[in-house]
C-alpha positions as CSV (number, residue, x, y, z in Angstrom):
1,X,-21.5,1.2,-15.5
2,X,-20.3,4.1,-17.9
3,X,-16.7,5.1,-17.7
4,X,-16.0,8.2,-15.6
5,X,-12.3,9.0,-16.2
6,X,-10.4,10.7,-13.4
7,X,-9.0,14.0,-14.6
8,X,-6.9,14.7,-11.5
9,X,-4.8,11.7,-10.5
10,X,-2.3,11.1,-7.8
11,X,0.4,8.5,-8.0
12,X,1.5,6.3,-5.1
13,X,4.9,4.6,-5.2
14,X,5.2,1.4,-3.2
15,X,8.9,1.6,-2.6
16,X,10.1,-1.9,-1.4
17,X,7.3,-4.1,0.0
18,X,7.6,-7.2,2.2
19,X,8.0,-9.8,-0.5
20,X,11.2,-11.9,-1.2
21,X,12.3,-9.6,-4.0
22,X,15.5,-8.3,-2.4
23,X,17.8,-10.8,-4.3
24,X,15.9,-10.5,-7.6
25,X,16.9,-6.9,-8.4
26,X,19.7,-4.7,-7.1
27,X,17.3,-1.8,-7.2
28,X,15.1,-3.1,-4.4
29,X,16.1,-0.8,-1.4
30,X,17.1,-2.5,1.9
31,X,18.5,0.0,4.4
32,X,16.4,2.9,5.8
33,X,18.7,5.3,3.9
34,X,18.2,3.4,0.6
35,X,14.5,3.2,1.1
36,X,14.2,6.9,1.8
37,X,16.5,7.8,-1.1
38,X,14.3,5.7,-3.5
39,X,11.2,7.3,-2.0
40,X,12.5,10.8,-2.5
41,X,13.5,10.1,-6.1
42,X,10.0,8.7,-6.7
43,X,8.5,11.9,-5.3
44,X,10.7,14.0,-7.4
45,X,9.5,12.0,-10.5
46,X,5.9,12.8,-9.6
47,X,4.7,10.4,-6.9
48,X,2.6,12.4,-4.4
49,X,2.5,9.4,-2.0
50,X,5.2,7.0,-1.0
51,X,4.1,3.7,0.6
52,X,6.9,2.3,2.8
53,X,7.8,-1.0,4.4
54,X,11.2,-1.6,6.0
55,X,13.7,-4.4,5.7
56,X,16.7,-5.7,7.6
57,X,19.6,-3.7,6.2
58,X,21.9,-6.7,6.1
59,X,19.7,-9.5,4.8
60,X,16.9,-7.5,3.0
61,X,14.3,-9.6,4.8
62,X,11.1,-7.8,5.7
63,X,11.0,-6.3,9.1
64,X,8.7,-4.5,11.5
65,X,11.5,-3.0,13.6
66,X,10.3,0.4,14.9
67,X,13.7,2.1,14.7
68,X,13.9,1.3,11.0
69,X,10.6,3.0,10.4
70,X,11.8,6.0,12.4
71,X,14.9,6.3,10.4
72,X,13.1,6.1,7.1
73,X,10.6,8.8,8.0
74,X,13.3,11.0,9.4
75,X,15.4,10.8,6.2
76,X,12.4,11.6,4.1
77,X,11.2,14.5,6.2
78,X,14.7,16.0,6.4
79,X,15.2,15.8,2.7
80,X,13.2,18.9,1.8
81,X,11.2,17.0,-0.7
82,X,7.5,17.2,0.1
83,X,5.6,13.9,-0.2
84,X,2.7,12.2,1.6
85,X,4.0,9.4,3.9
86,X,2.1,6.1,3.8
87,X,3.4,3.4,6.2
88,X,2.3,-0.2,6.1
89,X,0.5,-1.7,9.1
90,X,0.3,-5.0,7.4
91,X,3.1,-6.7,9.3
92,X,2.5,-8.9,12.3
93,X,-0.5,-10.9,10.9
94,X,1.4,-13.9,9.5
95,X,0.3,-17.5,10.4
96,X,2.3,-20.3,8.8
97,X,0.9,-23.8,9.4
98,X,3.1,-26.9,9.5
99,X,1.3,-28.8,6.8
100,X,-2.0,-30.2,5.6
101,X,-2.0,-33.3,7.8
102,X,-0.5,-31.8,11.0
103,X,-1.0,-28.0,10.8
104,X,-0.1,-27.5,14.5
105,X,2.2,-26.5,16.0
106,X,2.7,-23.4,13.8
107,X,5.7,-23.3,11.7
108,X,8.7,-20.9,11.4
109,X,7.7,-17.6,9.8
110,X,4.6,-17.2,12.0
111,X,4.5,-13.6,13.3
112,X,1.2,-12.9,14.9
113,X,1.1,-9.9,17.3
114,X,-1.6,-7.7,18.8
115,X,-3.3,-4.6,17.4
116,X,-1.3,-2.0,19.4
117,X,2.0,-3.6,18.4
118,X,1.0,-3.6,14.8
119,X,0.4,0.1,14.8
120,X,3.2,1.1,17.2
121,X,5.4,2.5,14.5
122,X,2.4,4.5,13.2
123,X,1.9,6.1,16.6
124,X,5.7,6.8,16.7
125,X,6.1,8.2,13.2
126,X,2.7,9.8,12.6
127,X,2.5,9.4,8.8
128,X,-0.5,11.0,7.0
129,X,-1.7,7.5,5.9
130,X,-1.2,3.9,7.0
131,X,-2.5,0.7,5.4
132,X,-5.3,-1.5,6.8
133,X,-5.5,-4.9,5.1
134,X,-9.2,-5.4,5.3
135,X,-9.5,-9.2,5.5
136,X,-7.9,-12.5,6.0
137,X,-6.7,-14.4,2.9
138,X,-4.5,-17.2,1.5
139,X,-1.4,-16.1,-0.3
140,X,0.6,-18.0,-2.9
141,X,2.5,-20.0,-0.3
142,X,0.9,-23.3,0.5
143,X,0.5,-22.9,4.3
144,X,0.6,-19.2,4.8
145,X,-2.4,-17.1,5.8
146,X,-2.5,-13.3,6.1
147,X,-4.6,-12.9,9.2
148,X,-6.8,-9.9,9.9
149,X,-9.8,-10.8,12.0
150,X,-12.8,-8.4,12.3
151,X,-11.8,-7.8,16.0
152,X,-8.2,-7.0,15.0
153,X,-9.4,-4.6,12.2
154,X,-11.8,-2.9,14.6
155,X,-9.0,-2.3,17.1
156,X,-6.4,-1.2,14.6
157,X,-8.9,1.0,12.7
158,X,-9.9,2.7,15.9
159,X,-6.3,3.4,16.9
160,X,-5.5,4.8,13.5
161,X,-8.5,7.1,13.6
162,X,-7.6,8.3,17.2
163,X,-4.1,9.0,16.0
164,X,-5.4,11.2,13.2
165,X,-3.8,8.9,10.6
166,X,-6.0,8.1,7.6
167,X,-6.3,4.3,7.0
168,X,-5.8,3.2,3.4
169,X,-8.0,0.1,3.1
170,X,-6.2,-2.6,1.2
171,X,-8.9,-4.6,-0.6
172,X,-7.7,-7.9,-2.1
173,X,-11.3,-9.1,-2.9
174,X,-14.9,-7.8,-2.8
175,X,-15.5,-9.2,0.7
176,X,-12.8,-6.9,2.0
177,X,-14.7,-3.9,0.6
178,X,-17.9,-5.3,2.2
179,X,-16.2,-5.3,5.6
180,X,-14.6,-1.9,5.1
181,X,-18.1,-0.5,4.6
182,X,-19.1,-2.1,8.0
183,X,-16.1,-0.3,9.6
184,X,-17.4,3.0,8.3
185,X,-21.0,2.1,9.4
186,X,-19.7,1.4,12.9
187,X,-17.9,4.7,13.0
188,X,-14.5,3.2,13.3
189,X,-13.1,4.9,10.1
190,X,-14.4,8.1,8.5
191,X,-17.0,8.0,5.8
192,X,-14.7,9.6,3.2
193,X,-12.6,6.4,3.1
194,X,-9.5,5.8,1.1
195,X,-9.1,2.3,-0.6
196,X,-6.4,0.6,-2.6
197,X,-7.7,-2.1,-5.0
198,X,-5.1,-4.9,-5.0
199,X,-5.4,-6.9,-8.2
200,X,-3.7,-10.1,-9.2
201,X,-2.3,-11.0,-5.8
202,X,-2.7,-14.8,-5.3
203,X,-5.2,-15.8,-4.1
204,X,-7.3,-12.6,-4.0
205,X,-9.0,-10.9,-6.8
206,X,-7.6,-11.8,-10.3
207,X,-6.5,-8.9,-12.4
208,X,-9.0,-9.3,-15.3
209,X,-11.1,-6.3,-16.1
210,X,-14.4,-7.9,-15.2
211,X,-13.2,-8.5,-11.7
212,X,-11.6,-5.1,-11.5
213,X,-14.9,-3.4,-12.5
214,X,-16.7,-5.5,-9.9
215,X,-14.3,-4.1,-7.3
216,X,-14.7,-0.5,-8.6
217,X,-18.5,-0.9,-8.5
218,X,-18.3,-1.9,-4.9
219,X,-16.5,1.3,-3.9
220,X,-18.9,3.9,-2.5
221,X,-19.1,7.2,-4.4
222,X,-17.8,9.3,-1.5
223,X,-14.7,7.2,-1.2
224,X,-11.4,7.7,-3.0
225,X,-9.8,4.7,-4.7
226,X,-6.5,3.8,-6.2
227,X,-5.5,0.5,-7.9
228,X,-2.6,-1.6,-8.9
229,X,-1.8,-5.0,-10.5
230,X,1.3,-7.1,-10.0
231,X,4.0,-7.7,-12.5
232,X,3.6,-7.2,-16.3
233,X,0.1,-5.7,-15.9
234,X,1.3,-2.9,-13.7
235,X,1.2,-0.2,-16.4
236,X,-2.0,-1.5,-18.0
237,X,-3.7,-0.9,-14.7
238,X,-2.4,2.7,-14.6
239,X,-4.6,3.3,-17.6
240,X,-7.4,1.1,-16.3
241,X,-7.7,2.8,-13.0
242,X,-7.7,6.3,-14.4
243,X,-10.4,5.3,-16.9
244,X,-12.5,3.8,-14.1
245,X,-12.2,7.0,-12.0
246,X,-9.4,6.1,-9.8
247,X,-5.8,6.9,-8.9
248,X,-2.6,4.9,-9.5
249,X,0.0,2.9,-7.6
250,X,3.3,1.7,-9.1
251,X,6.6,0.6,-7.6
252,X,9.0,-2.2,-6.9
253,X,6.7,-3.7,-4.3
254,X,4.5,-4.8,-7.1
255,X,6.7,-5.1,-10.2
256,X,10.5,-5.2,-10.8
257,X,10.5,-4.6,-14.6
258,X,10.5,-1.4,-16.6
259,X,10.1,-3.5,-19.8
260,X,11.0,-7.0,-20.8
261,X,14.6,-7.7,-19.7
262,X,15.1,-4.3,-18.1
263,X,15.0,-4.0,-14.3
264,X,13.4,-0.8,-13.0
265,X,14.0,1.7,-10.4
266,X,11.1,3.2,-8.5
267,X,11.5,6.7,-10.1
268,X,11.4,5.1,-13.6
269,X,8.1,3.4,-12.9
270,X,6.7,6.7,-11.6
271,X,7.9,8.5,-14.7
272,X,6.4,5.8,-17.0
273,X,3.1,6.0,-15.1
274,X,3.1,9.8,-15.3
275,X,3.6,9.7,-19.0
276,X,0.6,7.4,-19.5
277,X,-1.6,9.5,-17.3
278,X,-0.7,12.8,-18.9
279,X,-1.1,11.4,-22.4
280,X,-4.6,10.4,-21.3
281,X,-5.3,14.1,-20.6
282,X,-5.3,14.0,-16.8
283,X,-3.4,16.2,-14.4
284,X,-1.0,14.8,-11.9
285,X,-1.7,15.9,-8.3
286,X,1.1,16.9,-6.0
287,X,1.3,16.2,-2.2
288,X,-0.5,19.4,-1.1
289,X,-3.3,18.7,-3.5
290,X,-3.6,15.2,-2.1
291,X,-3.6,16.4,1.5
292,X,-6.5,18.8,0.7
293,X,-8.4,16.1,-1.3
294,X,-8.1,13.5,1.4
295,X,-8.1,15.9,4.4
296,X,-4.8,14.6,5.7
297,X,-2.9,15.9,8.7
298,X,0.8,16.5,8.1
299,X,2.6,16.3,11.5
300,X,6.0,15.6,13.0
301,X,6.5,12.6,15.2
302,X,6.2,12.7,18.9
303,X,9.2,14.0,20.8
C-alpha cells in the first residue's frame, strides 16, 4: 500500500488512563480538578481532543464514579478553553480469575457491570466522543481479562448512537476492526466511524510497523483513524500514523517520559508531537475543525 500522508492532523491527549501509574510520576493527575487542569493545558498546547478517565482523588486508583466524571467535565467546560471531550467507557469490563488451577470464584479486582451502567456517565455528561473497546483480550496481568462480548458491544454502541455521542472504536488487534465493521453493517454505529489503533498493549497488536500497516489496511477508507504506541515508541508513532494517513494520540495514559530520565507532563507531550507533525509539513486541526470533520455534536449535560 503506498503511503498517503495526512496533511491535516488532530492530536488527542490521553490525560490519565486507568493503569497503575499514579505512583510512578507526580505528573499523573488524580483529582477531577487536576485531571481537568492537565486536559486544559494539553488543549492550549494543541490537543483538539482530550481523552479522560477518572481516579480516586485520595489513592489515585482508577474509578468509574459518576460524580468524578461530572466534576471533570464541568471544570473543562467552565474553563473557556475549547476542546473536544472524549470520555472512556472502558471501565466495568474487568474479570480477574483466581488462578490457573482454580479460576473460580473470581478474584478481587473483578468489576463486571451491565451496558447501561458502563455508559451512565456518558449519558450524564454528554461528551462529543466516548470510547468503545471493540473486543475481549488478555492484558499483561496473568489472570485478568478485559471483557467486551458482542452482545455487550451491541448494547453499548446502540446507546452511544442514541445519545448522539460518537463512539471511538478502540482496536487492540485486527479482529477488533473486523467486529467494528460488523457493528457498522448492523447499523449500530454510523458508517463514518472513528477508530483508535492501540499498538503495543500486551497482549494485543505489537507495535512493529508490519502489524501497524496490517491494522491501517483494515480500516475502511470512509473511517477516520488515529494511533498510538506505549512507552518509548509514543513519538515514533506520531510520525508513523501521520505518514500512514492517520491522526495522533499522546499523553500520560500511554507514556510517562518526555525523554530518557525526564518525566513528562501532558502538555509537553502534546508540544513534542505538534513539533513533529508540523515539521512533517502537516497542519494541526483545532477542536472546531475536528467537530466538522467528524460531525460531532457539542452539547451541555442534562439538567
